[in-house]
Phi, psi and omega in degrees: 000322183287336175295319179292319179298317178295320180295320184282322189270341186244170173067045177270132178228179188302316183293321179295320175295320179296319177297320177298315184293320179295319181295318178294317182298312182292326180291320173297318176299320182294321180291313181301318184264358181056047181252115184289321182293319175293326173298319179292317179299316177302317179297325179291315178298317179295318181297317178298322181292313185283334178264352181057049175240168178229199182288342184261025176052062173064044172079020181287349180262011179285154181285128181290147177299152181291137180280337178269108184286331180277131176275128178260144178286139181291147177260123177254143178240131183275131181246128183250136173267131178256000000 
């Protein structure tokens, strides 16, 4: 239970706050307009804000770190036109 509480209460950043504000705004509009699709969209944004997830399923689309720790100098080859 404390893990869920910690996930919801801590580590708030700008994008997470924007998702929360957007979810609330769309949710209020969905209630006023009686629009089910907007309500669903609002629920998605609110879920992302509370769980700190995004469209990429918790960073699964991130570029993996390089396995080769040593950086190699590029090799250049001079090409002459005759």
